[in-house]
C-alpha positions as MATLAB code, in Angstrom:
seq = 'XXXXXXXXXXXXXXXXXXXXXXXXXXXXXXXXXXXXXXXXXXXXXXXXXXXXXXXXXXXXXXXXXXXXXXXXXXXXXXXXXXXXXXXXXXXXXXXXXXXXXXXXXXXXXXXXXXXXXXXXXXXXXXXXXXXXXXXXXXXXXXXXXXXXXXXXXXXXXXXXXXXXXXXXXXXXXXXXXXXXXXXXXXXXXXXXXXXXXXXXXXXXXXXXXXXXXXXXXXXXXXXXXXXXXXXXXXXXXXXXXXXXXXXXXXXXXXXXXXXXXXXXXXXXXXXXXXXXXXXXXXXXXXXXXXXXXXXXXXXXXXXXXXXXXXXXXXXXXXXXXXXXXXXXXXXXXXXXXXXXXXXXXXXXXXXXXXXX';
ca = [
      -3.004   40.488   42.848;
      -1.592   43.131   45.474;
       1.615   44.384   44.220;
       4.524   43.960   46.133;
       8.070   44.251   45.879;
      11.783   42.532   46.331;
      14.844   42.952   45.546;
      17.311   40.572   43.894;
      20.754   41.632   43.255;
      20.463   45.044   42.297;
      17.145   47.310   43.073;
      13.642   45.062   42.155;
       9.871   45.253   42.422;
       8.161   42.889   41.055;
       5.205   40.662   38.227;
       0.584   39.542   34.631;
      -2.576   37.388   33.176;
      -5.549   36.974   30.771;
      -4.853   33.553   28.473;
      -2.628   32.081   26.707;
      -3.235   28.815   25.232;
      -0.703   26.297   23.441;
       0.200   26.273   19.981;
       0.417   22.672   19.588;
       1.371   21.450   15.634;
       4.874   21.017   15.888;
       7.044   23.618   14.710;
       9.274   22.833   11.988;
      12.722   22.800   13.075;
      14.337   26.349   13.764;
      17.593   27.971   12.453;
      19.977   27.924   15.237;
      20.157   30.908   17.302;
      23.372   33.168   18.094;
      25.232   31.844   21.091;
      26.553   35.285   22.402;
      25.030   37.320   24.676;
      27.019   39.821   23.651;
      25.696   43.089   23.022;
      26.850   44.588   19.094;
      29.690   46.790   18.783;
      28.636   50.494   19.889;
      25.412   49.506   21.572;
      24.954   50.145   24.708;
      25.429   47.995   27.306;
      24.586   50.608   30.795;
      21.730   52.187   31.874;
      18.107   51.506   33.948;
      15.914   48.927   32.447;
      11.657   48.481   33.315;
      10.597   45.232   33.332;
       6.521   44.279   33.610;
       6.452   41.070   34.534;
       3.514   38.471   35.890;
       5.918   35.435   36.228;
       6.938   34.326   39.867;
       9.698   35.759   41.358;
      10.961   32.302   42.424;
      10.506   31.274   38.180;
      11.755   34.847   37.171;
      14.728   35.450   39.868;
      17.082   32.853   38.615;
      17.494   34.216   34.535;
      17.509   37.477   36.327;
      20.425   37.260   38.191;
      21.848   35.044   35.084;
      21.209   38.580   33.012;
      22.295   40.641   36.006;
      25.875   38.440   35.867;
      26.213   39.061   32.201;
      25.311   42.553   32.175;
      26.600   43.752   35.494;
      25.710   48.187   34.538;
      22.090   47.480   33.499;
      19.859   48.164   36.232;
      16.674   46.041   36.027;
      13.809   47.086   37.802;
      11.104   44.974   37.720;
       7.039   45.207   38.758;
       4.538   42.630   38.823;
       1.292   41.998   38.840;
      -1.740   39.873   36.808;
      -1.803   39.670   33.100;
      -5.139   41.634   33.536;
      -3.547   44.236   35.466;
      -0.173   44.506   33.543;
      -1.931   45.041   30.149;
      -4.382   47.698   31.544;
      -1.747   49.370   32.673;
       0.501   49.460   29.341;
      -2.599   50.414   27.346;
      -3.363   53.459   29.804;
       0.774   54.255   29.377;
       0.446   54.607   25.673;
       0.989   58.145   25.792;
       3.884   58.059   28.019;
       5.465   54.750   28.569;
       7.465   53.513   31.839;
       8.084   49.573   30.735;
      10.672   48.909   28.215;
       9.666   45.346   28.266;
       6.377   43.008   29.144;
       7.291   38.960   29.977;
       3.930   37.261   31.036;
       2.634   33.647   30.544;
      -0.188   34.318   27.631;
       0.475   34.375   23.796;
      -2.987   35.408   23.763;
      -2.891   38.478   25.299;
       0.680   39.635   23.664;
      -1.323   38.980   20.340;
      -3.928   41.499   21.398;
      -1.747   43.931   22.834;
       0.379   43.732   19.795;
      -2.532   44.223   17.755;
      -3.354   47.376   19.637;
       0.146   48.694   19.053;
       1.727   48.511   22.375;
       5.107   46.831   21.249;
       7.410   47.608   18.819;
       8.890   45.570   16.043;
      11.748   43.809   16.557;
      14.538   42.189   13.663;
      16.989   40.492   16.536;
      17.998   37.128   14.930;
      17.345   35.701   17.775;
      13.948   36.718   17.770;
      13.831   35.814   14.190;
      15.361   32.051   15.097;
      12.302   30.738   17.508;
       9.518   28.862   15.982;
       7.380   30.392   13.450;
       4.214   29.515   15.828;
       5.811   31.136   18.791;
       6.411   34.843   17.327;
       5.013   37.785   15.623;
       5.552   38.001   11.896;
       7.614   41.411   13.152;
       9.535   40.059   16.056;
       7.187   42.254   18.113;
       6.614   39.277   20.848;
       8.008   36.393   20.930;
       8.040   32.556   22.887;
      11.147   32.225   25.716;
       9.410   29.101   26.859;
       7.333   26.432   26.408;
       5.181   24.626   29.409;
       2.599   22.493   28.395;
      -1.171   21.514   30.696;
      -1.012   18.477   32.873;
      -2.456   17.241   35.947;
      -0.068   16.118   38.999;
      -1.482   13.982   41.395;
      -0.151   12.677   45.156;
       1.192    9.576   44.878;
       0.534    7.881   48.151;
      -2.956    8.729   47.353;
      -3.758    7.897   43.940;
      -3.030    4.611   42.249;
      -1.598    4.444   38.742;
      -5.048    2.672   38.175;
      -7.528    4.967   38.997;
      -5.895    8.260   37.606;
      -7.409   10.602   34.993;
      -6.420    9.991   31.251;
      -7.974   13.209   29.920;
      -8.844   16.868   31.258;
     -12.608   15.898   30.660;
     -12.016   12.792   33.540;
     -11.327   15.317   35.996;
     -15.182   16.020   35.831;
     -16.165   12.107   36.852;
     -17.875   12.362   40.211;
     -15.471   10.306   42.273;
     -12.950   12.794   42.232;
     -15.402   15.249   44.179;
     -13.533   17.366   47.061;
     -10.260   16.047   45.611;
      -9.129   18.423   42.551;
      -7.285   22.128   42.984;
      -7.093   24.182   39.786;
      -6.344   28.114   39.035;
      -8.900   29.999   38.706;
     -10.222   32.773   36.054;
      -7.755   34.654   36.927;
      -4.691   32.970   35.946;
      -3.843   33.104   32.057;
      -2.996   29.780   31.357;
      -6.483   28.098   33.121;
      -8.305   30.887   31.064;
      -5.661   29.511   27.969;
      -6.617   26.080   28.664;
     -10.524   26.743   27.994;
      -9.663   28.645   24.951;
      -8.120   26.036   23.154;
     -10.559   23.272   24.965;
     -13.278   25.477   22.986;
     -11.445   25.711   19.834;
     -11.163   22.124   19.981;
     -14.173   19.870   21.201;
     -16.500   22.779   21.169;
     -18.242   25.087   23.325;
     -21.060   22.690   24.936;
     -17.495   20.263   25.697;
     -15.449   23.222   27.409;
     -19.041   24.515   29.551;
     -19.090   20.746   30.693;
     -16.139   20.729   31.296;
     -16.010   23.803   33.634;
     -19.620   23.210   35.050;
     -17.944   19.393   35.889;
     -15.137   21.187   38.249;
     -17.441   23.551   39.714;
     -19.567   20.416   40.599;
     -16.752   18.226   42.271;
     -16.224   21.162   44.508;
     -12.962   21.992   42.858;
     -10.840   23.910   45.339;
     -10.217   27.151   43.106;
      -6.307   29.213   43.791;
      -5.187   32.738   41.999;
      -1.745   30.642   41.211;
      -0.370   27.189   40.891;
       2.063   27.496   42.959;
      -1.087   26.827   45.897;
      -2.103   23.768   43.812;
       1.032   22.014   43.700;
       1.731   22.789   47.763;
      -2.047   21.146   47.976;
      -1.418   17.747   46.454;
       2.335   17.747   47.761;
       0.941   17.983   50.980;
      -2.082   15.349   50.401;
      -4.594   18.156   51.302;
      -5.750   17.531   47.228;
      -5.400   14.326   45.217;
      -5.550   15.842   41.982;
      -4.240   19.140   40.702;
      -4.174   21.487   36.896;
      -1.195   22.940   36.271;
       1.769   23.815   33.914;
       3.892   20.835   33.786;
       7.050   22.494   35.381;
       4.983   23.014   38.347;
       4.927   18.986   39.295;
       8.560   18.900   38.724;
       9.313   21.132   41.013;
       7.328   19.315   44.006;
       8.653   16.463   42.599;
      12.327   17.641   43.224;
      11.553   19.203   46.634;
      10.790   15.373   47.814;
       6.733   15.811   47.682;
       5.075   12.595   46.771;
       3.693   13.444   43.303;
       3.327   11.941   39.842;
       2.313   13.345   36.675;
      -0.182   13.209   33.630;
       0.200   13.834   30.244;
      -3.462   13.853   29.144;
      -5.342   13.274   26.160;
      -2.863   11.198   24.256;
      -5.418    8.393   23.082;
      -6.966    7.953   19.302;
      -9.770   10.818   18.808;
      -8.240   12.950   22.095;
      -7.270   16.268   21.472;
      -4.001   16.001   22.731;
      -1.704   17.954   25.271;
      -2.389   22.032   25.232;
       0.991   23.924   25.677;
       1.292   27.514   26.217;
       4.295   29.461   26.647;
       5.746   32.313   28.431;
       6.637   35.297   25.970;
       8.700   39.007   25.739;
       7.671   42.140   23.974;
       9.231   45.416   23.882;
       7.151   48.092   24.450;
       6.838   50.685   21.734;
       7.798   54.359   22.523;
       9.838   53.130   25.595;
      12.924   54.757   27.312;
      15.406   51.740   27.122;
      14.734   50.037   23.467;
      18.335   48.941   23.020;
      18.819   47.556   26.568;
      14.955   45.836   26.310;
      16.328   44.444   22.770;
      19.427   42.904   25.058;
      17.439   41.433   27.442;
      15.215   39.703   24.575;
      18.402   38.318   23.296;
      19.257   37.174   26.334;
      16.530   35.790   27.592;
      16.411   33.882   24.144;
      20.411   32.655   24.069;
      21.742   28.866   25.265;
      22.596   30.840   28.456;
      19.401   31.979   29.429;
      17.248   29.047   27.702;
      19.731   26.829   30.176;
      18.370   29.052   33.384;
      14.738   28.333   32.269;
      15.233   25.113   31.358;
      17.410   23.559   34.823;
      15.876   25.474   36.792;
      12.326   26.111   36.031;
      11.937   22.598   34.123;
      10.411   24.800   31.468;
      10.848   23.730   27.322;
      13.347   26.104   25.549;
      12.233   27.683   22.310;
      16.157   27.630   21.521;
      17.111   24.861   19.714;
      20.661   22.632   21.087;
      19.551   23.488   24.656;
      19.153   20.487   26.329;
      15.846   19.890   28.609;
      16.462   19.250   32.661;
      16.578   15.544   33.284;
      13.541   14.059   33.937;
      11.787   16.382   31.570;
      10.138   14.360   28.453;
      10.374   15.759   24.513;
       7.770   17.513   23.593;
       8.307   15.164   20.403;
       6.959   12.276   22.842;
       3.885   13.787   23.047;
       0.411   14.327   20.865;
       0.204   18.027   21.199;
      -3.186   19.479   19.828;
      -3.646   21.171   16.823;
      -3.747   24.600   17.815;
      -2.527   28.115   15.917;
      -2.178   30.331   18.880;
      -2.012   33.707   16.822;
      -5.574   33.906   16.185;
      -7.366   32.274   18.950;
      -6.981   35.453   20.957;
     -10.443   36.190   18.962;
     -11.853   33.508   20.763;
     -11.014   34.904   24.526;
     -14.419   37.037   25.192;
     -16.763   34.292   24.141;
     -14.691   31.843   25.812;
     -14.732   33.622   29.193;
     -18.407   34.936   29.268;
     -19.208   30.973   28.357;
     -17.053   29.866   31.695;
     -18.039   32.563   33.769;
     -22.163   31.278   33.182;
     -21.197   27.869   33.696;
     -19.406   29.115   37.100;
     -15.776   29.650   36.891;
     -15.223   31.728   40.067;
];
């Protein structure tokens, strides 16, 4: 991914990827998070903050603008890149950190970086209030939103009675030349494969990749191109995170959604997350802490839910209209905190199977 810059209401640069996968044991109810977004008395609320992120501008900009309204004296500079690029950059900069905060869409990368001491502990009550499965024990990283892996389809090209019901159904030859998916550059896609290898075994995961390759899947670097191709009727099916369907639907595209693997004996819905971690040795750790607290506040979570159609992690924040509660689904039984150890063998097997 080429780095680029853009500006919001403040000067901004902009974009991280390796993996994520869904923690999909439903976490126990978490205590209510503090509603206030104001910094503790005496804490600085002005200065410069540098954020590294892999999130797309369209998804990160609304919540950043909300933060700017709440804290107009904190100037936020955002550097974007792929998960791999930003993870490597953080490791290279450990002796002299340039970023204050990393926001990504990959729990596995966050856990891996945490194991290498990239993040500082965070004892914020807002972080402690997040479900245990979606935060580090020392608060060094925390999930911000949740996103199930789904199949979207063009309703003008696919009837309901012929829809795939499972991820493995995408390997059916009848879908040859009609599927779009992100490739190995995308963290959510790789994370899904890590989860499938863990849940179904390596043989099944390899068969899944081989089936997609045999079906001449059109590979993209990210999900935006996938959803646009499906919405335009260039492809019948797309493998995406759930909110890409809702974004296309809100634009008026003729699209539908399948929440796969809900039957008896099937693996369940794979859920992944976006995450935040304060960089150890950061120049502005207190400002980074304010930013994380705002992202987890009802105000910040509401922006994620209403404008991005994501699932908030903070209790009590309403979902956007048309987004079904995760409690309605069978969720894959995965503990993500340790799955990052399975990343390398999964990547090797998937690459050998033909994943571009």
